[in-house]
C-alpha positions, 0 to 999 in steps of 0.5 A: 641286790635289786630285781626289776621286772617290767611289764605292759609292753605290746603291739599298738597302732600309731596314736594309741597308748600303753602303760608300762610298769616296773616292779622292784624288789628291795625294802628301800625302794622309796629311796631309789631314783628310777629311770626308763630307757629304750633301745631300738634295733641297731641303735644305742640305748637312750634315756626316756624318763626319770623320777626322783625317789619321792616322785617330786621331780621328773624329767623327759627326753624331748622326743617323749615330752608331752606324750609320756608320763612317769609315776611311782607308787612307793607303797607298792614298789612300782614305777610306771610309764604312761605312753600316749600318742605313740609313734612308730619311732617309739618302737623299742625295748623299754627298760626300767633302771634303779639308782640306789643312791641319789643326791638331792636336786640331781637328775640322772639321765645317763645309763651308766648312772644306774645300778640295776636294770630290768630285762626289758619289755618290747613296745612295737608301734605300727603305722 
């Protein structure tokens, strides 16, 4: 079982920044592919960003590309999402997710491809 705990959400003005963090349990975190997803009120959960087990490959939704950066620290069992130039449309509950097995070279962009989820952290961007 893998437990994921997000932190770092909050209220920020448009144009501001937040850094989300996800702490994971498990001795094999360094082998997990990790993703960030978000869900706004009344909308389906959507992909935000992906990072491979090594951190060598990343992928972003078009809506956040150039503004968000995903990173991981396998020594600390954490993955982070640096969010800059935030917009009101970024308002959502943000979730981190872990996939415990991954094939080399693949990108995992759909929520059904992930095995474990955190409880989410609220990000609210005011205009």
